[in-house]
C-alpha positions, 0 to 999 in steps of 0.5 A: 458600465459593467463589462457584462452589460456591454456584451451582446446576448450571444456574447453573454450566452457564450460567456455563460457556457465558458463559465459552466465548462470551467465550473464542470472542470473544477468539479471533475478535478475535485471528484478525481481528488476525492476518489483518489483520497478514498483509495489512500491510507490517510496517515501513510498516503499509501494504498489502503486495504480496500484498494490493495484487495482490489489490486491484488484481485486484478493481479491474480486474474492477470497472472492466471491469464498471462502465466506470469509469476506473482508474489505477495509480501506482508510485513507486520511490525514486531511488538508495535503495541509497546511503541504506542504504550511507551512513546505514545500514539503520535510516535507510533504514527511517525514510525508507520510513516517512516517504515512506509518510506523505507518500503516504497524506496525499496521496490520497483515502480511496477510494485504495489505498496499499501498499508493493509492493517494497523501495523501491517504493510503489503507489497504486491509484486507482479512478474516476480517469483518468491525467490526474488521477493525474498531478496526484496523483503530481506532488504526491507527487513534489514533496512528497518532493523538498522534504522534508529527511529526518533534517534532513540529506539529500534524496530523490527518486522516479520514478514510472510511471502506467498507466490501465487499458485492459482488461489483467490486474493483472500487465500493469498493473503491468508497464506501470507498471514500464516507465514507471518505467524510462523516468523513470529513463532520463530523469533520475529525479525525474519521472513518466511516464505512458502508456496505450499502452506496448506489452508485450514 
């Protein structure tokens, strides 16, 4: 006899309720996984652009409220197009994932790391002044410079650091991006930092 046929009506109702709860739990877990995936960059598994923007917006508001320092670092891989052109896009992807690992291994657990754009990475450093952010950024820049990718070529990055001074998230990003441009103009493979760079 089927095990369900041997159950009373009340037991069957309880069994259905139990199975329903199990299915709801499975669906809830799947929804959580999908939500998490929507916040991550598919390649590096770091926070993606939209998640970084959301987190930076939150941190600027928190820094305004608590009066604690907040710094933003953006790295741009120097001449990354040459890597894709010479070695192919799969190798370019490998470079991105390796740089992501170098960055994440160099920051605090409280720092927020993500892939902001194709060849750009962002670090949001709560409770961190620009001078301390420079130390972190220089360590990362040097680690990337010293690394040999695929045992055959070198990569460098240029970085811009902005310490929050009451601007919006958009303005913080814009200022850091301008500092990257300055680093590129000054020869690449360097970090530029300023809290007083004027907005256009």
